[in-house]
N, CA, C and O atoms as CSV, one atom per row, in Angstrom:
chain,resi,resn,atom,element,x,y,z
A,1,MET,N,N,30.398,-58.969,43.954
A,1,MET,CA,C,30.339,-57.744,43.095
A,1,MET,C,C,29.942,-58.075,41.565
A,1,MET,O,O,30.599,-58.878,40.903
A,2,PRO,N,N,28.765,-57.364,41.032
A,2,PRO,CA,C,28.459,-57.822,39.651
A,2,PRO,C,C,29.521,-57.409,38.688
A,2,PRO,O,O,30.420,-56.605,38.936
A,3,LYS,N,N,29.305,-58.107,37.448
A,3,LYS,CA,C,30.201,-57.826,36.373
A,3,LYS,C,C,29.989,-56.371,35.719
A,3,LYS,O,O,28.816,-56.003,35.670
A,4,ILE,N,N,30.879,-55.569,35.253
A,4,ILE,CA,C,30.664,-54.309,34.514
A,4,ILE,C,C,30.046,-54.638,33.200
A,4,ILE,O,O,30.556,-55.443,32.421
A,5,LYS,N,N,28.944,-54.002,32.970
A,5,LYS,CA,C,28.286,-54.249,31.580
A,5,LYS,C,C,28.886,-53.241,30.631
A,5,LYS,O,O,29.249,-52.111,30.957
A,6,SER,N,N,28.952,-53.763,29.433
A,6,SER,CA,C,29.467,-52.865,28.195
A,6,SER,C,C,28.361,-52.089,27.720
A,6,SER,O,O,27.196,-52.481,27.801
A,7,LYS,N,N,28.780,-50.772,27.124
A,7,LYS,CA,C,27.808,-50.031,26.627
A,7,LYS,C,C,27.282,-50.580,25.307
A,7,LYS,O,O,28.119,-50.844,24.444
A,8,LYS,N,N,26.030,-50.776,25.058
A,8,LYS,CA,C,25.572,-51.526,23.993
A,8,LYS,C,C,25.655,-50.695,22.718
A,8,LYS,O,O,25.736,-51.245,21.619
A,9,GLY,N,N,25.636,-49.478,22.849
A,9,GLY,CA,C,25.736,-48.457,21.695
A,9,GLY,C,C,27.217,-48.566,21.088
A,9,GLY,O,O,27.519,-48.638,19.897
A,10,VAL,N,N,28.041,-48.560,22.172
A,10,VAL,CA,C,29.575,-48.585,21.718
A,10,VAL,C,C,29.834,-49.959,21.150
A,10,VAL,O,O,30.596,-50.042,20.187
A,11,ARG,N,N,29.323,-50.953,21.607
A,11,ARG,CA,C,29.592,-52.356,21.192
A,11,ARG,C,C,29.086,-52.598,19.814
A,11,ARG,O,O,29.603,-53.464,19.109
A,12,LYS,N,N,28.056,-51.838,19.391
A,12,LYS,CA,C,27.538,-51.998,18.064
A,12,LYS,C,C,28.249,-51.258,16.893
A,12,LYS,O,O,28.184,-51.640,15.724
A,13,ARG,N,N,28.998,-50.060,17.358
A,13,ARG,CA,C,29.711,-49.009,16.643
A,13,ARG,C,C,31.130,-49.418,16.338
A,13,ARG,O,O,31.648,-49.232,15.237
A,14,PHE,N,N,31.686,-49.940,17.279
A,14,PHE,CA,C,33.219,-49.941,17.369
A,14,PHE,C,C,33.705,-51.482,17.481
A,14,PHE,O,O,32.992,-52.385,17.918
A,15,LYS,N,N,34.865,-51.617,17.076
A,15,LYS,CA,C,35.464,-52.991,17.173
A,15,LYS,C,C,36.979,-52.861,17.644
A,15,LYS,O,O,37.661,-51.954,17.166
A,16,VAL,N,N,37.465,-53.654,18.474
A,16,VAL,CA,C,38.781,-53.550,18.969
A,16,VAL,C,C,39.620,-54.687,18.271
A,16,VAL,O,O,39.267,-55.865,18.334
A,17,THR,N,N,40.781,-54.258,17.584
A,17,THR,CA,C,41.643,-55.242,17.068
A,17,THR,C,C,42.417,-56.062,18.083
A,17,THR,O,O,42.395,-55.812,19.288
A,18,ALA,N,N,43.122,-57.082,17.520
A,18,ALA,CA,C,43.925,-57.947,18.388
A,18,ALA,C,C,44.984,-57.182,18.979
A,18,ALA,O,O,45.421,-57.525,20.077
A,19,ARG,N,N,45.463,-56.151,18.356
A,19,ARG,CA,C,46.433,-55.180,19.052
A,19,ARG,C,C,45.958,-53.992,19.861
A,19,ARG,O,O,46.695,-53.150,20.376
A,20,GLY,N,N,44.756,-54.023,19.905
A,20,GLY,CA,C,44.137,-52.965,20.798
A,20,GLY,C,C,43.775,-51.738,20.189
A,20,GLY,O,O,43.469,-50.754,20.863
A,21,LYS,N,N,43.799,-51.743,18.674
A,21,LYS,CA,C,43.445,-50.443,18.091
A,21,LYS,C,C,41.914,-50.396,17.950
A,21,LYS,O,O,41.311,-51.469,17.947
A,22,VAL,N,N,41.264,-49.286,17.838
A,22,VAL,CA,C,39.822,-49.174,17.852
A,22,VAL,C,C,39.502,-48.816,16.342
A,22,VAL,O,O,40.032,-47.874,15.754
A,23,LYS,N,N,38.549,-49.700,15.771
A,23,LYS,CA,C,38.039,-49.494,14.360
A,23,LYS,C,C,36.659,-48.966,14.446
A,23,LYS,O,O,35.893,-49.351,15.329
A,24,ALA,N,N,36.309,-48.060,13.517
A,24,ALA,CA,C,34.849,-47.672,13.278
A,24,ALA,C,C,34.581,-47.341,11.828
A,24,ALA,O,O,35.475,-46.991,11.057
A,25,ALA,N,N,33.257,-47.474,11.478
A,25,ALA,CA,C,33.022,-47.110,10.184
A,25,ALA,C,C,32.992,-45.512,9.850
A,25,ALA,O,O,32.705,-44.671,10.702
A,26,ARG,N,N,33.268,-45.260,8.739
A,26,ARG,CA,C,33.444,-43.866,8.455
A,26,ARG,C,C,31.960,-43.230,8.440
A,26,ARG,O,O,30.981,-43.918,8.152
A,27,ALA,N,N,31.878,-41.959,8.750
A,27,ALA,CA,C,30.632,-41.185,8.633
A,27,ALA,C,C,30.192,-40.748,7.305
A,27,ALA,O,O,31.028,-40.491,6.439
A,28,GLY,N,N,28.956,-40.650,7.096
A,28,GLY,CA,C,28.570,-40.036,5.649
A,28,GLY,C,C,28.184,-41.018,4.692
A,28,GLY,O,O,28.016,-40.672,3.523
A,29,LYS,N,N,28.007,-42.320,5.083
A,29,LYS,CA,C,27.594,-43.405,4.019
A,29,LYS,C,C,26.099,-43.789,3.986
A,29,LYS,O,O,25.678,-44.675,3.241
A,30,SER,N,N,25.230,-43.003,4.922
A,30,SER,CA,C,23.967,-43.498,5.158
A,30,SER,C,C,22.920,-42.885,4.208
A,30,SER,O,O,22.025,-43.612,3.780
A,31,HIS,N,N,22.983,-41.583,3.855
A,31,HIS,CA,C,22.082,-40.977,2.992
A,31,HIS,C,C,22.595,-39.910,2.222
A,31,HIS,O,O,23.703,-39.473,2.531
A,32,LEU,N,N,21.906,-39.357,1.155
A,32,LEU,CA,C,22.385,-38.325,0.238
A,32,LEU,C,C,23.518,-38.773,-0.538
A,32,LEU,O,O,24.448,-37.994,-0.750
A,33,LEU,N,N,23.531,-40.072,-1.024
A,33,LEU,CA,C,24.674,-40.628,-1.652
A,33,LEU,C,C,24.681,-40.254,-3.195
A,33,LEU,O,O,25.737,-40.328,-3.822
A,34,THR,N,N,23.583,-39.881,-3.764
A,34,THR,CA,C,23.581,-39.263,-5.109
A,34,THR,C,C,24.382,-38.065,-5.409
A,34,THR,O,O,24.762,-37.812,-6.552
A,35,GLY,N,N,24.661,-37.265,-4.305
A,35,GLY,CA,C,25.401,-35.976,-4.381
A,35,GLY,C,C,26.885,-36.266,-4.291
A,35,GLY,O,O,27.684,-35.378,-4.593
A,36,LYS,N,N,27.299,-37.460,-3.893
A,36,LYS,CA,C,28.566,-37.758,-3.660
A,36,LYS,C,C,29.243,-38.515,-4.842
A,36,LYS,O,O,28.622,-39.376,-5.465
A,37,SER,N,N,30.574,-38.163,-5.148
A,37,SER,CA,C,31.230,-38.916,-6.238
A,37,SER,C,C,31.505,-40.448,-5.921
A,37,SER,O,O,31.486,-40.858,-4.761
A,38,ARG,N,N,31.746,-41.226,-6.945
A,38,ARG,CA,C,32.037,-42.554,-6.796
A,38,ARG,C,C,33.213,-42.798,-5.924
A,38,ARG,O,O,33.253,-43.712,-5.100
A,39,ALA,N,N,34.165,-41.949,-6.135
A,39,ALA,CA,C,35.648,-42.086,-5.468
A,39,ALA,C,C,35.276,-41.934,-4.030
A,39,ALA,O,O,35.744,-42.725,-3.212
A,40,ARG,N,N,34.351,-40.835,-3.606
A,40,ARG,CA,C,34.293,-40.559,-2.281
A,40,ARG,C,C,33.588,-41.619,-1.620
A,40,ARG,O,O,33.938,-41.957,-0.489
A,41,LYS,N,N,32.483,-42.268,-2.296
A,41,LYS,CA,C,31.638,-43.249,-1.611
A,41,LYS,C,C,32.652,-44.520,-1.457
A,41,LYS,O,O,32.609,-45.163,-0.408
A,42,ARG,N,N,33.511,-44.867,-2.429
A,42,ARG,CA,C,34.265,-45.950,-2.296
A,42,ARG,C,C,35.343,-45.771,-0.928
A,42,ARG,O,O,35.661,-46.656,-0.134
A,43,ALA,N,N,35.734,-44.492,-0.937
A,43,ALA,CA,C,36.688,-44.022,0.255
A,43,ALA,C,C,35.843,-44.322,1.547
A,43,ALA,O,O,36.427,-44.756,2.540
A,44,LEU,N,N,34.573,-44.118,1.564
A,44,LEU,CA,C,33.800,-44.235,2.776
A,44,LEU,C,C,33.480,-45.628,3.182
A,44,LEU,O,O,32.859,-45.844,4.223
A,45,ARG,N,N,33.912,-46.652,2.337
A,45,ARG,CA,C,33.628,-48.093,2.670
A,45,ARG,C,C,34.637,-48.663,3.669
A,45,ARG,O,O,34.310,-49.595,4.403
A,46,GLY,N,N,35.851,-48.120,3.708
A,46,GLY,CA,C,36.781,-48.655,4.729
A,46,GLY,C,C,36.479,-48.316,6.082
A,46,GLY,O,O,35.492,-47.655,6.405
A,47,LYS,N,N,37.372,-48.791,6.909
A,47,LYS,CA,C,37.242,-48.477,8.434
A,47,LYS,C,C,38.241,-47.355,8.742
A,47,LYS,O,O,39.212,-47.098,8.031
A,48,ASN,N,N,37.932,-46.756,9.794
A,48,ASN,CA,C,38.783,-45.676,10.333
A,48,ASN,C,C,39.282,-46.131,11.650
A,48,ASN,O,O,38.597,-46.764,12.454
A,49,VAL,N,N,40.562,-45.760,11.833
A,49,VAL,CA,C,41.366,-46.238,13.169
A,49,VAL,C,C,41.163,-44.892,14.027
A,49,VAL,O,O,41.479,-43.769,13.634
A,50,ILE,N,N,40.597,-45.195,15.233
A,50,ILE,CA,C,40.561,-44.094,16.231
A,50,ILE,C,C,41.682,-44.160,17.149
A,50,ILE,O,O,42.095,-45.227,17.604
A,51,GLU,N,N,42.182,-43.012,17.426
A,51,GLU,CA,C,43.484,-42.923,18.330
A,51,GLU,C,C,43.344,-42.029,19.460
A,51,GLU,O,O,42.402,-41.237,19.435
A,52,GLY,N,N,44.181,-42.034,20.505
A,52,GLY,CA,C,44.177,-40.982,21.644
A,52,GLY,C,C,43.185,-41.283,22.639
A,52,GLY,O,O,42.872,-42.404,23.039
A,53,ALA,N,N,42.676,-40.070,23.033
A,53,ALA,CA,C,41.716,-40.147,24.146
A,53,ALA,C,C,40.485,-40.582,23.780
A,53,ALA,O,O,39.725,-41.092,24.603
A,54,ARG,N,N,40.180,-40.426,22.541
A,54,ARG,CA,C,38.774,-41.062,22.097
A,54,ARG,C,C,38.704,-42.644,22.202
A,54,ARG,O,O,37.739,-43.285,22.618
A,55,ALA,N,N,39.902,-43.145,21.749
A,55,ALA,CA,C,40.107,-44.615,21.757
A,55,ALA,C,C,39.999,-45.135,23.121
A,55,ALA,O,O,39.349,-46.158,23.340
A,56,ARG,N,N,40.615,-44.474,24.079
A,56,ARG,CA,C,40.666,-44.957,25.545
A,56,ARG,C,C,39.245,-44.975,26.039
A,56,ARG,O,O,38.875,-45.961,26.674
A,57,MET,N,N,38.272,-43.816,25.773
A,57,MET,CA,C,37.071,-43.817,26.103
A,57,MET,C,C,36.191,-44.838,25.490
A,57,MET,O,O,35.219,-45.241,26.129
A,58,ILE,N,N,36.428,-45.252,24.405
A,58,ILE,CA,C,35.690,-46.289,23.698
A,58,ILE,C,C,36.058,-47.707,24.292
A,58,ILE,O,O,35.184,-48.527,24.575
A,59,ARG,N,N,37.362,-47.934,24.456
A,59,ARG,CA,C,37.794,-49.219,25.265
A,59,ARG,C,C,37.181,-49.268,26.511
A,59,ARG,O,O,36.766,-50.370,26.869
A,60,LYS,N,N,37.020,-48.226,27.317
A,60,LYS,CA,C,36.509,-48.193,28.566
A,60,LYS,C,C,34.890,-48.649,28.428
A,60,LYS,O,O,34.403,-49.516,29.153
A,61,GLY,N,N,34.276,-48.069,27.583
A,61,GLY,CA,C,32.823,-48.501,27.119
A,61,GLY,C,C,32.620,-49.913,26.839
A,61,GLY,O,O,31.567,-50.495,27.100
A,62,LEU,N,N,33.731,-50.512,26.256
A,62,LEU,CA,C,33.620,-51.896,25.916
A,62,LEU,C,C,33.963,-52.935,26.951
A,62,LEU,O,O,33.881,-54.136,26.693
A,63,GLN,N,N,34.344,-52.476,28.113
A,63,GLN,CA,C,34.737,-53.481,29.160
A,63,GLN,C,C,33.558,-54.400,29.573
A,63,GLN,O,O,33.725,-55.275,30.422
């Protein structure tokens, strides 16, 4: 039986921590940055922890 391939798009966008939490970059940092405040852009730098059913789906795509 062949190995299960991971979804390449999921692998590029998400990271699973050692404790199994799913991390992702925050949305809204790619364009139209001149209209956003410095504080807002700073807040977008950090990672976002995804929980619940979405995290389970992402982990399944990373198998």
